[in-house]
Every structure is written in structure tokens, then in C-alpha cells.
N, C-alpha and C positions, 0 to 999 in steps of 0.2 A: 305485554298482553292484554287485552280489556272486553271481557265479554258482552259487551252492552254495545261495541263496535262490529259493524258488519264483516269488515275487513280480518276479523278474527274470526268471530264465533261461526261462521259458515263454514270452518274447520274443522271435523271430529277429531282432531291433532290436540286442537287448543283447547277444545271441549275438556278431552281426558286429562290434559295437563291440568288443566286447575279444577278437575276433581281432586287432588292429588293432598291441599290440605286436608279435607275430610276424610279421606283417608289417614294420613297419621291421626287426628284427632280421635278416630272412633277404632283406630287399632286397638286389639287385646292381647295385650301382650302372653295370656294366658294359652293360645290359642297350640301354642308348640310343645305344650305344659304333657301331653300324651306320649311324646315321643322320648321324653329322656330316660325312662325304664331300659331302653334298648343302649345304654351306654355305659357299659362293663370296664370293669378298673382296665386302664390301658388301651384301651379302643380311642380311637380318633375320627373326625368327623370330615368325612371329603363330599364337596359340593362341584355338583356337575352340571350340563346344561350348554345350549350353544347360543351366540350372538348374546342377547342383550339379556337373556335367562342366566347367563355367567357373569358376564361381565362388571357390573357393578353390584350385585349383591353378595356372592361370592367373594371377588377381591377387598370387597368391603368390609366381610365378616373376617375376614384372615386377617386385616388390617389391625382392625379394634382389637382381634385376639391376641395380637401382637404386642398390647401398647400396654396391656394386662400381667399379672402375673400368671405365671403357665397354667393353665385347666388343664388343654388337652392341645396335641398336634391340631392344625387346620389346614388343611390344601386345597385346591383343585387344578382340574384340567379339563380339555375336551373331551367328551364323549368318546371317542374315536382311539385315543390314544390310547384314554382309560382304557379298554379291552386289552391293552400288553401290561397293564398293573395287577400287582396282587394287593386286594381291599379286603380279604379277609376280618383284619385287625380294624376297619373304619365302617362307621354307621358311614351310607351314603345317603345323600340328596340325591336325585332326577328332578331337575327344573327343566318343564316345558309348560307354558302357556295356554298352548291348545291341545299337549295330552296328545299328540302327533307328530309330534320330532322324532324322525325317522332314526338319528342317533341316539337319542335320547333312549328310545324303547330298543334299540338295537342293544344298549350297553344293560338296562335293564331285563332284558330277558337271558344274555348271555350271565349276570349272575342270580338270575333262578334258577337255572341249570346248573351252577353251581352250589347252590342250595345256599347261598349268604342270606341268613337272617335278620338281617336290619337294612333294606334299600328299601328309599320311601320317595315318594312322588311329592311334586310342589306342582301347580298347575290352575289356569284361572277358569278350565270348564269342569262340569258333572259329567261322571259316566265315560269316560277318555279310554282308550285302550292302555295307555298308561297304568292305569288301576290297576289292569292285570297280572304286571309282573313287578307288583309292591306290596309290600306287607301293609302298607296304608300309606295314603294319599290328601293331605290338606290341599284344599279348594282354595284360594280365593277370596276375598268378597267385593273385591275390584269391581269386577264384572267384565265383562267383554268388551274389546276396544275393535272400535271397527276402523280407525286409522292403521296402516302398515307398520309403521315405528309403534315401536312397543315402549311406553309411558309410564303410565300410572302402575302397572305390574311391577314394573319393574322395584319402585319404592317398596310396593307392600311385601315384595322379595325379600327385599333387605331389613323389611324391618321383622318378616318374619323369623331369618335366621340372626337377626338380633336379639330377639326376645328367646332364640332358643338359648345361643351363648348364655344370656344372662339366668335364664332359668336353668343351665347347667352350675352355673357359680352362684347359686341363690342370692341373685343381684336384681334387688326391683327395676323395672322399665320404666320409668319416671320422666314426665316434661315435655311430653306431646303434646299438650294444649299449646305451648309456650311454641314448639318446635312447628306448628303448623298453623301459627299466626304468622310467625316468621316466612315460611314456605310460600301464603299467600303475600307479602310482602315483595317476597324476590320475584315472584312469577310475574308480578305487575307492576314492577317498578320500570321505569322509564330505559331504554338505552341512549348513551349520546351514539347522535347522529350519524357523527364523524366517526364513529367505533364500526357501527352496521355496514358504512360506506365503505372503509377500508376490509371489512370482509367481504363485502356484495362484490368486490373487485377482482378479490383473491385469487387465483389460478390454484392455490394451494394452502391447506388450512393443517398447521401443524396442531397438535394438542401435546403440553408439557404437564407436568406432574407427577404427585407422588402415585405409585403403583397399587389405587387403591379401588381401581374400578371407574373412576371421576372420568379422568382425562380418556381412559379408554373408551370408554361407555360416550363419550360426546364425539369424540373420530368415528364411530360409528351413526352417530343419530347426524351428523354433519352428512354424511353420506345419504342419507335415505330423507334428509327435510332439504336440503341448500343445492344436491346434487352435486356438490362440488368433493374433489378431493381429500384427502385427508390422511394424516398419519400421528400417530401417539411414541411419544419417547419420553421413557420413566426418567425423573429424579433430574439430574444433569446431563443425561445422556444426550443432548442437542449440542453438547460442548466438544465432544469427541469426535467428528470426524464429519456429521454429516454434514455443519456449515461449508462445507466445499462446493453443494450442490443447492445451494439456498439462494434465493435471489429475490431482488427489490418485488417484484409483482406475488409475493406469499407474505400470509400471516403465522404467526405462532402467538397460542392463546396458553397463557401459563396461569394455571390454578391452583390457587394458594403457593405462591411463590416462597423460597425456604428464603430465610432471611442471607443465607451465603448466597453467593457467587450471581448476586442479580449485577454487579457491576462489570461480572465478566461476560454476561448476557448481553449487555449495554454494547461491551466494546466488538463483541465477537456474532453476536447473529444482527443486533440492530446498525451498528458502524459497521462492521465489517461486510456483512450480505445483502445489508440494507432491508434485510425484512422488518414488518413492524412488529412489535413484542404490546401485547393488550393483556393486562392480568387480571383474572376473578379475585379476591381477596378480600377479605374483614377488615383490612387495612389499605390504606394507600402506599403505592410503592413505587419507584422509580420510573413506571410505565404509566400509560393510558390504563385508569384501574376502573372497574366495577366493584363498587364497594357493594358487601354484602353484609350483613347481622352477622354475629360471631354466633355460628348456631351449639360450639360444643359439641358434645357427646354427638349428636346429633347435622354436625358441620358439611360431611361429605354430602348429604342430603340436598342439604341449602345450594351445595357447589353445584352438584348437579342439576337443578330448578333452574339456577342463575344461568347453567350454561344453555338448557332448554330456551328458555328465554330469547337469548343472542340469536340462537340459532333460527328461531319462529320470525323472529325481526329482520334477518336474513332472507332466508325463504320468502317474506312478502313483499321484501323492498325488490327481488328480483321475479315477481309476479309466477310463484310457482307452485302450483297444486300440493300443497300438502302432504295431503290424502291418499293420491295416485301417484306413487313412482312408476314410471314407467316397464321395471325388470324386478324389482325387488318384490317378494311376497311375503305376506306376512306368517308364511311358514315354509322358514325358506328349503327346507328338504323333508316331506311329507312322508310320512311312514303308508307303505300300501300292502294291506296285506297280502300274500301271493296265494 
């Protein structure tokens, strides 16, 4: 992506994506500090929201938490299913960029009626209905998004939860300046036209990777940005039956492939099903690879941004209006007061 080129800068989606390095650079890890007092002994952290407000921010937080010494349980679920759960022993964060997502407000309202004393909101807008049902709400600094597809807000939500865990564990959040520079490098990197052509011609795009929110979020963004069908398969699930219905006019994008089983993907997916496999990774693989910097503790953010770059290039090659899908809405299911 290149903001000096009209074919990119005419889209709000691209402009908002390109704001992300600045958001990372200026992020203040102290912003989550005021919520720490709500975590009493034995309490877990429950993160919910719908679509992009949950996929990457919540799952990336769980992934990071499980890689550290045990601090507290962190789990996620969609808002409507969460209505069936007993959440009294959890600090609950409900995320909605608009602050008016129906499922989010319904859950927050239900918890308020149960007198739950630790329900907090995460939104990109001031003075929303969400604030009425929570004990406190953090408003993101990234500002309003004009494009339908959420991008910069997703990154800041992830950073907020990241800082929350670190503040709980009395761990400093360092390296943001370097991460911001790497983010800009990833977003502006040129993608091999052969890769973009393969994706542009594909009838279906599969995303494979760890269940850390990256591949799942990219599968959603594929629908919004390229208007193509997509699916997410965690781990090595793609080797356990789905290859039966894969075919040669499809593409599989593997985010940071495991060192294990690449040969099996080559055998079953590439040679067996005729599917083109493309990797996004910090090192070359046996597949055509989009190589990105090693982001260390911020690796998942860079992986997501690399996927954005690929999807934008694909959308532009298909002459798609990136800002205006025909059916998708900025607020998927908007709350309307009775």
C-alpha cells in the first residue's frame, strides 16, 4: 500500500490501515490501569463482543496469556451465547466500536440486572448507550472509522487488552516504537503479483493458523474487502477431512506455518487437492511466502497487517470499492431502544 498513489489513498479503508503504525507508537499502556482494582483473588477475565471487536483482540489475548506463567483464566465467547453463562466470578469486558451493537448491549444490560459489579466497556465513541450498562468504559484514541471494515480499532483493542494483562502481571509493555516501525514496513511492502493473481482468481480462500485471532479475523476481512468466500481452519484442521471438498480453483493462506506438517500440507493440499498454498511468515517456507519481520511479542499484530496488505492488493486488482460493500454494514446488528 502506498498513500502517495491515488489508487490507494482514495479509500478510507487504506487511510485508516495506514494510521495503525502511529496508533501503536503512541499507545499508552497505563490506560488500562484503572481497571486493575476490580480483579479480586480468584477472578478471571471474560472478553466478548461481535465480529472484529472480538476475534483478534480477545483471541490474541488468550493466546498471549497461555504462553506465560499462569496469572488468571482468560476466555471469550460471543455475546448471545454468553447470556447462558454464569459470569459472576469474571471481570467482563464488552467491546463495541460503535457502542450500539445489539448483542453487546443486551449482554451488558442482563449483567447489570444481575447486579454484576465488574462489567466494563471498550468502544471508539463517546457518550454511547453501552456506557449506561457498564461500571466504566474505555474510549479508544484511534478515532472514528469511515470504512465498513474495522481495522485500526482492532489493533488498539488488542493493545488495550495486552496492556491490561501486563498491568495485572506487573509487566512493562515495551518495544512499541520498534513494533510501529515494523508495522509500517509490513503495510507498505510490495506483494508478489503472482500471489495476488492467484488470490484474485480463487473462488474460495482458506485461512489456516493458530487460534490467536489473526487468521480468523483475516477470513472475515476477506469477505468485506475482496467479496470472496472464506473459511478459517485452526491448527492442522485442514488435514482432517476438509481436503475432500477442496479443489484447484481455491487458495489456502497459512499464517506463520508450524515447523511441523508442512510436508503433509504439500502432499494433501497442494498435490492432492490442487490448492495453492501461500504462507505469511517471518521466514521462508516450502510454499510461496510473504516474509515479514520477526515481531517478537507483537508478532500477531504484524501478521494481521500483512494479511490486510494482501487483501487490499487483491481488492484493488479486482476493481472493488473497498469502502462500500453492498450488504455488510458498519454496525452489523444495531441496538434500537424500544
